[in-house]
N, C-alpha and C positions, 0 to 999 in steps of 0.2 A: 303406230298411230300417228304421234307427234307429226311426223314426218311425211303420212299422207294423207293426215289433213290438214299440214300447210297446204300441201300443192294443190289439191281441191278448194281450200280455201281461196286462192290465191285467184283459184277463176271465179268462182262464187261472187269475192271484194266487186269484181268490177262488172256484174249484174245487176246486184241488190239495191237497193234505196233507200237500206236502212239496216245497212251492217252491225251497226251499236245497237239494235233493238236484236237483231238472229244468233248475235254473240249472248247477249241475256239468255236467249232462248238456247242457246248449247250449255252454257254453265247452268243452266236450273238442270237440264237432263242429265250431265253428270253429276248435279248432287242428289237428284234423285237415285240416279244408278248405285250410289257411295251408300245413301238410305238403307236400299233393296238391298247392296251385296251382300251381305250377311246369310240372307235366309236362300239367297241366289246361291251360296258358298254350299249353303251344308246340303240343299235340296242337289246340288251336282255331287256332294261328296257318298252320299248313297249308290248312286250310278256309278260314281269311279270307284266303288270299293267292290261292285260286283264287276265292273271290267278287270280291274285287276289282279280277280281270283284264276283269272285263265291267261294269264300273260309272263311272259319274263323281264327283267330288268329294265332292259334296254324298251321293250315295249311300253312297261309302268311310266318310266320316264319321258318317253314321248308323250304319252296320254296326257302328264303333268305338263306338256309344253301346252301341249295342242287344247287342256283347260283353258289355262290359261289363257293362250291367245284370244282365243274366243270371246272368253268373259271380259278382257282386258280392254280389244283391240278398238269397241265402238266408244266407251268414254276417253281411251284415248287418242283418237278418230277427232271426237270432238273438240278435244282441249287441242288438238293440233290446227285445226279449222277455225279456234276461234285467236290464233295469233294476226293472220293473214288480215281479219275481219277488227278488230280492233286496229292496226296500223291504214286499211281503206277508211275506218269511221275518223284518224285521225290525221286524214289528211288534209293541208292547207291551214290546220290550226296554230300549226309552230312547232310542234311539239315533234320531234327529231325520231328517227329509227334507232339510235343508238339512245337516246334515254327510254323509250319503247321497252327495249330489248334489255338494256341494264336495269331496271326496274323489276319487270317482269321476273328476270332470274334472279334479285336481290328477293323479289316475294317467294319466288323458290325453297329459294335458302333460309325464310323464314319456317315454310310450311314444312321443309326435313326437318329443322329443331322443335317446332312444334308439338310433338310426339314426343317429344325426353322427355316433356314435363305432364303430357295426356295420361299419355300408355300407363305409368307409375298412378297417377292419380285416379284418372276412371275406369283403370283397365281399355281392352280395345276394340269392346263393341262400343262402348260407350264415347269411346274420343273416334271413332270414323262419324257418328252420331253427329258429335260436335262440330266435325271437320266439314260435313255436308251442311249444316247449318248455316256455317260462315259462307259455304259454295253455294247457297241460296239466296245470302244478302248481298254478295256479289251481283248474283243474275235481276234481281231485284233493283238495285239502284243501276245497273247497266241499262235498265232498262227504262228507269226515268230519267235518266241521263239523254239516251236516244230519242227522248221527247221533245229537247231543247236543240239540238243539234240539227240545224238546216240539212234538207237534202240532198244542195247542192254540194255540200263538203263528197257526200255518199255517191254522187253521180257523177264525180269527177275525175274519174278512171276511164280516161280513155283506152281504146286497144292499143296495147304496146306489146311486144313482141319478150318474151323471157330471156333472161341471160343465156351469153351463149352455153352449149354443153360441156363445152373442156373447162370452165371455167366451175359448171354445175358437179361435175365429175372430179373437180379439183381439192373442192370445197365437202362434196361429201367424203375422201378421203381423207380432209380432217378430222372429220366427225369419225371414221374409222378410229382414225390413229388415238383419237382422244378418249375413246371409251378402253382401247387396248390399254389408255397409261391412266384411269379410275380405275379399271378391274384391277391389272396389276398393285396400283396403290392401294387396294381395298383389301387386300390380300396380304400384302406387307405391312402393310402399319394398321391391318387387324389384328396379326399375327404378332407383334412387338410391341405394340400399342395398348389402343382399345380393344380389350378381349372381352367386348359385353356386346348383348343385342343389340345394344345402340352406335355399333361401328360404322354399319352403311351410313345412320341418318347423318351423322358426323363429317365424314366423309362428302359424301352429297352436297352438305351443307356448302363448305369447304370450295365443293369444287364451283357451287350456281356462285355464291359470292366472286369469287374472282371472277366468273365469267361476264358478273354484273358491271363489278367496277369497271373492268376492263372495255366494257362496252359503253361506259359514261366517261371513261377518261380518251377515247377513239376521237372525240370531237376536240381534242386537244395536236392530234398527231396528223397534221396537213402535210408534214413534208414526206415525199415521194420512196425517202430511204429507210424508213418505216419500213417496206414491205422488205425490204433486205435483214432488218435487224431481228425480225417481229422471229420467224423462223428458227434464230439463232440465238435466240434468247430461249424461245420453248426448250428447244432440243437441250440447250445448255443446261438451264433446271434441272428437264425434266431425267438427265444423267446426273447430275449434281446429290438429285436425291436419291440415288443409287450408292452416290460414294457416300454418301453420308447415314446410311440407313444401321450399319452398325454401332458407331456413335451413338447415335438415338436410340438404339434399343437398349446399348448399357446403361444410358441413362432411365429412362424408363424404367430399370428393373433393379434400379440402384434406388431411386428416389419414391421416396412416401407419401402418396396423399393423405389429407385426413377429409376427403369428400368426394363422392363421385363428382361431384360440379367441380372441383377444386381438379382431380381427373383429367375430365372432357377440357376444361379449361385449360391447363397448361400444353397436354397434350395435342389436343389441338391446333394451340399456336405454334406448337411446334410442329404437325401439320400444316401449316398455313405457311409458315416458314420456309419450307422445302418446294411445296405445290404452286403457292401464287402468282412468283411471274409466269410460272407456263400457265394460269387460267388467265390472267389477266391478257394475255395473248389470245388466247383461244377466245375472249370477249369481244377481244378488239377487232378482231378478224371483219365481221360481217359487216359493219358498219362503217369501215374503209372500201374493202369492197365491191361494198354498193353506192357510197361516192364514187369510187374508182371509175362503176359502170354508170353509172349515171343514170340509172331506171331505179331511183325514188327508192318508196315502201316496196314498192310490186316488186320488183328486183328479188329485197330484204328477204319476202315471204318465200319467194321460190329458193332462194340460196338459205333457207332458213330449215327447207322443207327436204332439201339434199342432204342438209348439216344433219339431220336427226333420222334421216333413212342411212343415213355409214355409220355414225353412230350404233345404228341395232343389229345393223352390222357385222361392225368391232366389237361386240359385248360376244357375240355368234363365235366371230373366229378366236376372239383370245379366250373365252372359256373352252370351247370342245377345239381347239387345234394347234393352238403357241404355248398355251402351258401346258398341256399334256406332254405337246412335242420337243420345246425347246425352255422350256419354265419359266419362271413369273419373272427374276430380271430379267431375263431375254427377251421377252414379251412388251416390256417397259422400255429398253433399249430397239425394238421393234419401229415400238410408238415412238419414241422420239425423232429417232432419223424419217420416217416417215413424217413425220410434221415439216420437217426439217426439209427433207427435198420438195415436198406438194408445195412448201411454204416460199420458196426460192424459188418456183415457176413464177412468182408474183416481183421478186426482184426487179430493181430498175436497172442493175446493171452484173456481169457477167462477174466480175470480182466478188462478189458477197459467198461464190459456190467455193471460194478459198478455206470456207471456215470446216468445210465437209470434213477434208483429211481432221482438222485435228479434232472434229467431233468421233470422229472413226478413230481415235484414239484414246477420247477417253472413254468410249463406251468397250471398247475391249475387254480392259481387266474386269470390268462390271457386270459382263455377261451371265455369271455366274452367283447364287447368291452366298452370303459371309457365309465362314462356315460358324455352327454352335456357339462353338467357344467365343469368338467374336461376339454373335446377337446377345449370350447369358453369360459375359465374363464372370459374375457373381459368380453363379451355380456351377459353371463348368468349365473353366478355365482351362483346366490340365486334360478337356474331353476331346477326342479327335471324332470325326465324322468315319464311318465304315459304312455307308448305306444308307444312300437319299433315295426317295422316289417322290414325285410330282404329278399329281393329277389333279383334272376338275373338283373333283372331293378334298384332297389336302395333302399338305407336305409331310413325311414321314421321315424321320432321322431315326437309326438307329448310329447310337454313341459309343465310342469305349472312352472309360475311367482312367485316369491311370493308373489303377490297381488293376484294371481287366475286368472290372464289372461292365456290364451294356445297359444302357438304357433304350428304349421304346419311347419319342417323340410325337407328338399328331398336333401341327405348325405351333411346335418348340412346348408343349403341353404334356405329362406325362400324369398318372393315374398310378403310384408304385408299379408302373411296369419294368422290373428292372431284375438284374437276373443275380442282387444279393440276395446273400442265403434268409436274410431278414425278412426282405420283399418276398424271397420266394413262398419260404411260407404261410405269407395274410391272402398271397394269391393265390395260392391252392384250395385254401378253408373257403372259398366263396364258391368250389365245388363240393369239398365236404359235407357243411353244415346240410344243404337244400336233398344231397343222398342220401347222408344220412336220416334225414325225416320220415323218409318211404320208406314201407319195410322192405320189397324188393325192388329195385327200379331198373326197368329193362330196356328203357330209353331216356337222356338227354338231348335239349336241347340249349344250344349257348348262344345269346343272344350276342356277338362280340368275341374276339378271338385275341384279339389285341397279342402280345407274346406266345398265347398259346399256354402259359402255364396253369393259367385258373384250370383248364381245360384238364391238363393233366392230374390234378388233383382227384380227376376219376379212373384213374389207369386202376388203382384197388381193387376197385367196384367188379365182381364177376358177371360175365355175363350181360353186358351195357355194351348197345348200343349208340353210341355220340355221334352227332349232331352240333353242325356251329353256323353263323352266317355272320361274317363280317364283310361291310361295301368298301373297305379300304386295302386296297389290291397290295400297298406297302407295306398295311402290318399281318398280310397273308404270307409274304414272302419273308417278310422278318421271322414271323413265327417258324416257317419253315427251314432258314438257312444259316439264320444266327441266334436264334435262341434253342436249338436243338438241343446241347451242352444239360437244361436244365428244364425242359419239358417233357422228354420222355420221347422227342421226335412225337409228339401226341398228333401232330400233324396228318403222318401217315396212317393214325388208328383211326380217325375219324369221318365222315363225311360231312366236305366242308364245301359252304354256298357261297358265292363271291353276290349281295344281295342288299338291299334294306333292309333293316328286320322287320319294321313297317309291314312294309309290301311283301315280305314271306310269309309273316304267321296272316295275312291275307289270303297268300296265292296257295299256301299251300296245305294239304287235305290230312296229311300224315298228324295222329297224336303223341302226345309225350306222356310221359311219367311225373318228368321232372324235367322244367324249361327255367334256367337261371339269365337275370336280366345283370349285365355287367356293371360297373365302377363308371363313370361317366360328369364331366363341369358340366354343370345344369344350368348356368347362367349364359352359356355360349349358344350362339344364334340357335334355333332351331331343336338344340341340343333338348328342350325341357318337355319334346311333344313324347321324349321316351315315358315320363312320369305323368303322363296323361291318361284320364278316364279312357280313352277314345285304345291308346296304348295297351292298359291291363283288360280290355276286354278283350282284346286279339289273343293275347295271352291267354286267357280264361279259355277263351273256345279252341286253341291245340292241346289243353290236358284231357289228356284220360280221365276214365272215372277215379279219382282219389288222387289223382296228381297232383304237383306240389309247383308252384310259382314262387320264387323267389328273388324279388329286386332288392340290389346293393346299394345304398347309398353310403359316402364317408361325411362322416360327421362333422368337420371342418369346413366343410361347403355350404351350410345352414344354418339359419339362425329359425329360435323356437316358431318363431311364424311362419316362416315360409317351407320346415320341416312339418307342424300341424295340417299346412297345404296339402302336401304330399300325403299323408297320415289320412287325412279323412279321404282322400280320391282314390287311395287304395282301396280303403272299408267300403268304399259301396261297390264295388265290385268284387269283392271279397270280404261278406258283411262277418266273418268268423274271423280274422285273419289276428294274426300276432306275430310280435316282435323278438327277434333274436341279437345277441349283440356278439361283435368278434375285435378286441380294441377297441378303436374307434370307429369302426365300421356298424351299419346297421341296417341289419335284414327284414324287408317286410314277407312275410310266409304269409300266403294265401293258398288253401287244398281246395281241391276239386271235391268235395265231398259228400258221400251221399246220406239218404236220410238216417237220422240218430248215429254217424258218426263222431267224433269230436276233430275238431280241428286237425290237433300236434297231438301225438299218445307217446310217452315213455317207451311203451312195450311197441311199438313201431323200429324204430331207431336199436332196439336190444335185439330186436326179432331179425334185424338188417344183418348186423355183425355177426350174430349166429350160425351164419351162412359159412361165413371164412372161419380159417384157422387162425391163430393168432398173432402173428408175424403179419396176415394181412389186415385183419382186422386193425392192428396196430396204425398200419399205413395207411391205409380207410378213414383214421382216426386224428392223422396228424402226430400218434405216440401221444394224444392227452385222453384218448378214453371214454367212453359214450356220457359219462355223469359230467365231465367237465362240460362237452358241450348241450348236454342238458341245461347242466347249472348257469348258460347266460341265455336263458328266457326268462322273455321281459314284457310279460302279459299281452292279454288284446289290447289290438288298438281301441281307446275308447272310441264312442261314438259325440259328434263334438256338432256345434254349429258352425259353419261362414265358408267361405269360397272355396271349390276345389279345383283342379288344374286342369281345365278341358282346353283341345285343343280349337277350341272356336272363341275362348274367356281363357286366354294365358296368365296368369298370376305371377309363378315364382321367379322369371326369365325378367320379369320387371322391378321384380322387388330386391331381389340379390345381388345385383354390380352396386345397388345403394349402401346392402348394409355388409357388402366387402370392404368400401371404400370407409366407412363410416365405423368400421370397428366394430361393428354387430354381430360379427361372426365371431363371437366366444363361446369356444372351444369348450371352457372350464363351465361357462352358466349353460351351456345345452346337456354338460354333463349331469350338472347340479340336476336341469328340471327333470332330466330322463330318469336319474336315482329317485324324484321325489314322486315318481310316477308308477316305480316298480311297484306290483301287489306285492304281500308280505310272503313269507315260507309258504303258511297256511293256504292261500289260493290257488298258488304256482302248483304247489303239491296235486290240488282238486283239478286244475284244467289240466295239468300232464298224465293225470290218474298213477301217480306212481305208487305203487305196489308200499306195503308196509314194510316189507324186507329191505326193499331199497330204499324209506327216506331217509338215513344216514347218508350215503352215498350223496344226494341230490340235495341234503341242505350243506354239506359241505361243502361242494361244487359252488351252490347258490350263496350263501356266504360268502366264500372266497367273492364273488365274482363284485360283490359288495364294498367289499372291503377294499379292491383293488380300485373302482371307481371314485369310492371315496377318494384314496392315498393321490389320486390323480389329478381329482378336484383340488384337493389341498398342494399340490406341486406346481399346479398350473399357476393357484392366487397365490405361492409365493409366503409358502406355512409350512418350509422343508421337514421342520422337526414333527409336523401329523403326520405328512403325509411318509415319512421314516418308521414312526411307527407304527401305521396300518399295515403298510407292506410287510412287513414277515410276517403278521398275523394272517393275513389276506394265501402265503404260500402255507404258511403252516396249516391253514383248514382243506387247501389242496395245492398239492405241490407237481400236479401232472399238469396244470391250466400253461402254456409256454408263453403267453405274454404274463403272467407273475412271476415266472421262474426267471425271463430276462430282464423283466427290472430290477427283481433282487441281483441277477450277478452280473447285471451290468455296474450299479454301482457298486459291487464291489471291485470288479476289475478297473471301473474307472478310480479307482479311492486305493491302489496299491500300496501307496506311500501309508497309508494310516495303518494297513494291517501289519504293514513288515514293523512298522512303529512299534508296534501290540508286541515285536519278537517273533513274527512268523518270518520265512525263508518268502520271497517271490516264486519258488516253484510250488510251496506249502500253499498258499495263497491264491494261486491259478488253478490246484489242482484240488481246490476247493469249491472254487468255481466252477470247473466240470462236476464234483458232485452235485448241483444245481441244475446245471444246462451240460450235459454234455457234447450239445452242438453246439456252444459256443464258438466260433472261428477265433475269435480275435484271442482267447485263451490256447485253443489249440494252437494257431499262429507261433502265440511266445513259448510256450512248452516246445515245441518244436527247435524254432531256434537254440533253446538254453541246451536243447539235451542234443542238437549237433556240435553244440558251441565245446560241452562237453564229452565228446568224441562217444556220447551212447547212440551209436547209428540201429541196431533195432530197436529202441523207442522211440528214436527222432523218425525211423520211415510207419512207425505205428502212427505218431501222431499225425507225421503227413498224411499218409491214406485217408486217416477221420479226418480229415483237414480236405483234401480233395472231395471224396464222395461231398461233404456239403457245398464246397465253394470251386467247382470244375474249370470256372473261368478266371481265375484270381492269377494274376500276372506273378503274382509273389511265389509261383509254383513250377514256372517258366526257369530252366538252363536259362542264362542272358544268353543274349542273342535268338532265343529260340525263339520262332516266329507261332502265331496262335492258327490253326489250320480255319481258315472259313469258306464256306463252300458261296462263290458269287455271283447268281441267277440272274441278276437284275442286269440287261442290256441299255437300258438306260443311259446315256452319255453322261450325266450327273452323279 
């Protein structure tokens, strides 16, 4: 849009008598479009939804691109046309092209940063309207200014030739390279630094500031040798940004920022230090080339248009071709070398080409992204990558720790996606609870597959048809080939669709008894749409009669205000919604209940388990029993006033980043707030319709959960005596609760010396740990060592078998030198 507008505007500028007045008209039209754009987008959303219903993923993505083009091409064209009109209006005024271009770019940087304040303060809709009003003010000022500008200035443009075609092509190629760098930097820096909704704004602002300053500095670059030095500088510093990526990531991982502003300022400054020399060169080239060609402002508009069109091409090439084919680091290398080659085509002497071999030597070692252990040394210093997949959606790593346990990382982030036994149980619980709440589930849909461990929690349920939708190809391969020992080869036992969850819910006609929304980071770009009113409505539409939808949330990722926004939103779609907890996870449970049906009933879970034999029922509940799960009931979601999360008026992704850096994500406070909201026992009995004969079982489990929460709040608030007093009470009330049992067992296991000081042997202490939690792998490992060292082979083998069933990937089980059997199926050269 900018490129085509600039080229057309160059032709208009030669004929118009009042170019500034026409600029005012275009600017006003853009501002008016911005005012009506929310209404336009909402109206298109309905049509878009209807079109998505009968399309595949590729078609749906193509439709999204088409809608974006149709909606934005006209205002972008108008913006592009405005630049040559301003140049035409300024001819003869003494204002240079370098000054106009530089001020315009710096203004663009301020425009990119303004939403960092507007969005969290006003919200999306009001922010768009505020910016539109600024545009209208600019239009009015330009119109008034045009009345004072003599016509002669506007008419002074005689017919001139456009710049030579090879120069336009070369400068268009510079645009290609520039946007390849920007796309690559946005992905890498957004992955290791600015993990928020604001990453694109910050990097765009930094990019534009450099371009603006470079254009202003170009007035002082009058020596011809600059045309040889600039491409070498740009290429060298672009490559240097890759060399310094690992140290930068390590610094960001280990630095604690006291506010979002501090994080944006310090991390943004780090990005500036790496990218500013490159962007200064990009900004200087336009005025330098225009001055060298001698075409004045008119040539500048043509070059600007060619560069913008090249930039659009560079965006498409980076996102859809280079990154999936060769990876982000190699894409940045390709962009840097393209800048060098095209820039040196204008060099005054061939000796500048001697820098090319040096740049190639610098480029080769950074063609591949640094390993995870280098990017996040504090967390994964001893881990190594066993699988990497990169595409336009995300960068997926499977890493293996020193002990053999594997983790799945998406853009270097994890959500307990680990083969560690404790994590495995927690992930399986995400399937157990929703399926237990339905009296006889026949079909389940997982919105997100990840490692496949969550889906494996559904395997004990009889007669169940499993479906999963997963967008990341890397996650699909990881679940199939790298987590099979802990997910029961679940990929072979379900119908897997590679799709966006939103599109799948729109396009599918199938109905499901249970739908499960996976955990994810809600403050990352675009993710909060999965907690929107529209997404919950899509899920409800795919439920059969009496069907249950459960959305899981990680409590440590929310403050109370943001959580209330999500709860309020969920209740709008499921008016009878209730809450359950599982450790530090919160389950939002909505049922598509018929008339007179309770949202959730204890009898439904009991009837579900009655279909199974004792062993299967134990596996279905994770060995905790029905009453432990019912005892985690947290009441109905209360009605409240306030904002909801809407795709057209998002809230939480603008609030959560600030809360995360300011310390407002206080888990102890959130747990305390939830405790204060928990209904009394009598109300819970009534809500779940617990039978009188079962009241004692429920009461013990319900009380145990409350005591455990109170213990965790005390421990988090540095009151260990209170926490250690409450935890045994919780265990006495319900020893079947896994979270409580492990808290007790871990406390004993971590304090072996104290127990031994009271006269117990190490073996006696470890056996006491196993009496509390027979699946405590730490105790099993140590008992195996003790039995082996004592020559008790039969006993050692028994401990080893139990340990191996719980932790099949533990490297300590492997004889020295024995490799882990890994099936590698991804042919990606990375």
